[in-house]
Structure formats: C-alpha cells, structure tokens
N, C-alpha and C positions, 0 to 999 in steps of 0.2 A: 803543413798538413802531415800528419803522422801516418805511414804507410801501415797498415795491418801487418803484422808478420807472426808466425809460431815456429819456436826452433825448439826442439827436442832432443836430449840425449839418453840413449839407453845402457843400463848398467845390467851386464850380464855376469851369470856365475857358470863359467865355461865347464863342459865336460871334456876331459883331456883326450885330443884325438878323434874325437866322436862329431865329425862334421853333420850327420842326420840329426842327432840331437841338438846340438846347436843352432841348426837352422830353425827346427822346432821351437826353439826358446824365442829366436830372433821374431818368427811369425807371431808369436805371443805379444811381444814388446811392441813391434808394429801395430798390432790391433788396437793395444792401450793406447797408443800416442796417438793414432788415428781417431780415436774417439775424444781426445782432447784438441784436435784439430790441429795438429803439427805438420809443418809443411815440408821440415826436413828432420831426418832424425841420425844421430851419428852413435856408432858402436865403438866397443874399444878396441886396440890394437889387436890384430889376428883373432877377433872374436870369432870365426866360424871355427876356429882348431884348438884356441887357448894357447898360452902362452908355452909352447911346447916346442922347443928349439930342435930337438933330438929327433921329432917326427916331421918337421916342417919339409923336408925334401919329399918324403912318401907322401905328404897329404896335398902337395901345392897345386895350387889352381891354375888354370889357363886363362887367358882373355876373355874366353868364349864359353867358360867351364859349363858344364849342364846343370852342377851343383848350384848355380845361382838363378837358376830358372823360377824356384817357386819364389822367391826373395822379389825377383823381378816382376811377377805377376802381382805382388803384395804392392809393389810401389805404383804401379799403373792402377790397381784396384781402388785403392786408398789418396791417390793423386800426392803422393808422397816421395821425396827423393830421400833415399837411403845411403849411407856410406858404411860398409860393414868390412872387417878386417880379413886378411887371410895371407898366408904365403902365396907368392906368385913366380911364377918361373916364364921369363921372357927369352926366348932362344935356349942359351945354355945357363942363364944367369938366374940366380933365385934373388926375390926380393921379398922385403915387407911391405905388402901391397895394401890399398883401400880402394877399394871397388865403390863407384858412384852409380848407383842404379836410380833412373831418372824416371819419372810416371809416363813420358814418351817412349818408352823402352830403349833407349840409348844408355849403353853401360861406357862408363868412364872408368880409369884408373890413374890413383896419385901413386907413387913409390916412395917410400921414406928413403928422405937423402942423408940422416945421419944416423950412424949405427951406435947403438946404446951397450952398455955393460954395468950390472950390479957389483958393488963391493961384497967383502966376505961378511958384513953387517948385516946383509939383506936376506941371509938364508933362515927360513923356519923350521928347517929339518937336517941342518947341518951341509949341505950341499948347494952349492952358488952353480947358477948356469952359467957356461960359458959366455964370453963376449959374443954379440952377435954378429961381428965380422965374421966368427969362425963359420958360418953358414950363409950369410947374404950379402950381397952387393950392394951397395948405395945406388938410389936411382934417382932419375931426372924428369918423370913424369909428374906434371904438377899442373893439371887445368883447373879452371875456376868453375865453381858450381854456380847455376842460376836457377833460381826460383821465386815464383811470384812477384818479379821486378826486383829482386834480391841479388846480390852476389857474394859468394863466400869463398875462403880458399880453407884447404885441408890440410894440417900437419898430424903427422904420426909420432906420437912420444918423445924421442930424443931431438925430434926437429924443433921442439919448442923452446929446447934449451939455448939456441942461438937466437938471439934478440933480431938479429937481420933478418929472419925468417918470417916472422910477423911483420917486421917493417917493410919486407918485400911484397906481402900480402897486400898490405893496406895500398902502397904505392901502386899495384896493379887495380886498385879498386873495390878491393873486399871490404863490404860493410860487415861481416860476418867470420868469425876464425873458428873451424871444426875441429878439435883437438882431439883425436883417436889415440888413448892411451894406455898404458898401465903403471900405476904409481903405486909404489908401496909405503906403507906407512912412514918411515922413516924419511920419505923424501916429500910427503904429502905437502908440507908447509912451502917448501921452496919452490916446487913445482907449480902450487897453486896461487901462490905469490907473483910467480913470473907472468901467468895467465892473468890476472888481475890487472897487473901495471900493462901490459898488452893493450886490454881492452880499454883502459882510459888514456893509455898514451896515443894509440891509433884511432880512437872513437870507432871502435869494433866491439859488436857483440861476440863474447866468447862463450862457447861450447866446449864442456869436456867431458868425456866418456869413459869411465874405469870399470874396472871389474869390481863385482861385490862379492867376490869369493877368492881363493888361492886359485894359482895356476902356475905350473912350471916349478912347484917347488917353494914358491914366494907367496907370502901372503899381502894382501890388496888392501890399500886404503879405503876402498870405495869412494862415497861421497862426491858421486858425479854432479856436476853444476852447470850453471848458465848464469854470465855475469853480463850486465848491462852496458853499454858503451861508457859508461863514466865509470865503470869497475865495480858498480853495485853488485852484490849477491842478489839474483832474482828468484833461484829455487835451487834446491839441493837435496839430493838422495841421502839414506844412511848409508853407513858404513860397511853394513852387510848387506847381501840378499839383491835379488835380481828384480828391475823396476825400470822405469821410465818418467824422466821429469822434463816438462813443457812449460817454456816461457812464452805467455803471448803477449802482443803488445797491439793497443788500440788506442784511440783518440783519449782514453781515460787514463792511460799509463799501461804498465804491466802488470800481469797476474802469472803466478806462478803455480803449476799443479804437480804432484807427485803421485805414482801411482806404482804399489808393489804387488809383483806376481805372487798369487796366493793368497791375498787378503780380501 
C-alpha cells in the first residue's frame, strides 16, 4: 500500500543580508506549498541571509533565535515541516545551519559537515568568494526529520559531494533526502547527477532546493527539483525566479506541481 506523502522544495531569490525581506519571501513560498498540501518544504543553503560569507558573522542566528518566530508559526499553522538555512553560532563556533521547524513547535538544527569552495571559473563579476572554512567550522548535529509517518535526512550543499553522507542517511532509516544547496551553473549537471544516483541507489526520494537568482557574487543554476526513489524526475522549477515545487504521492502515483511567485 502506498503511503500518501507530499514533498516540497522552495527556490528563493535572496536579498543580500536582509533577513526580514527573506523571511517575508519564505512565508509566501510556505503559503504556496501549503496550498498544494506539502508536508515538508526545504529551502536553499543559508536561505535567510543569502550566500553572503562576509556578512555571516554579524547575521548569525542562535538556536532559539527570535527571527525564526514567524516561520515557526507558519509551520504550525500549515501543518508543515520547514527546513530553512542560516549561519548559526553555537558557543564560539560559527556553522552553516539548517533549522528544522516542525508543526508541533519543536526547532531542530542540522549543521553542515563539509565546507565548500568555488573555483575561479565560478565568478560572475570577477570576484570569487573565499573558502567557507575561512568563516565556518564543520558541524556534527544531524537529526532525522519525521513527518506523517515518513523519515527524512538533511544535507547542506557540499555534504552531498560525499556518497557516504547519503549512504549513512539511508542506513539510519531515511526514506527522503532533503538537500539544501547553492549550485552554480557550471556544477549543476554533476551535482544533480549525484542526487539522482543517491535516489536510485538508496531508494530515497531526493529533494533539491537551490537559489533562483545570484547570491554572494555567484550565479545560480536554479532548477530546484524532486526525484523519486527510482531516480525519476518528478517536478522541477525553472532556472530563474522564486517559486515552490511539490511532488505528491498517492495510490495513483506521483503528481508534480510548480508555483512561481508573481505569476
């Protein structure tokens, strides 16, 4: 018997360093996904601030940050689990975090395990961001996400570059892999090929959230997507723009729906 489930990805166009504006965009995307019945919605890496490494220290969240309040309320009102990205400070260490906001009011936290770096070819304005290790420490927080009888694992961008990360998620019982990422055009084919392979190899639904516009001086490839546990593309957003994509499963199979803000 097929268990009904509905999995969403949010594609944002971040306002650099403007948490208030980015929260407002998040809320619009939550509303759009809720209308399609999404049970879980994953946002891109550092979605609440944008990929702004030089600003991360000053914008860093805490585990009980008041700036999460309206999103936590939305998670409860929409009966939806949200995975939202931000730099986070734990004691004296700065991490790339993914907050997990559950409908029951609990706030979990995943911390990125592997720091990334972009090559010189990545720049769209002649300036390449420095390596993430210049700003962040690798983290170890790795909770599973449970919703509607489903079990999911979280990954943040470079974490997915290690096949062992997805393998460990599957061994822990994850049926869904929630990848919060920032993927540039030149890396899109390689990154998404990895995600498709993880889906098929581990029989996990894979949800990939990317920016729909530039951030931190880098262009984004957009095209946030969800793949089935057989590696089949279920739904995908376009390269540019903010929107949500929701893949819903029922006895009759999978159905995909995309919603772009402003349309």
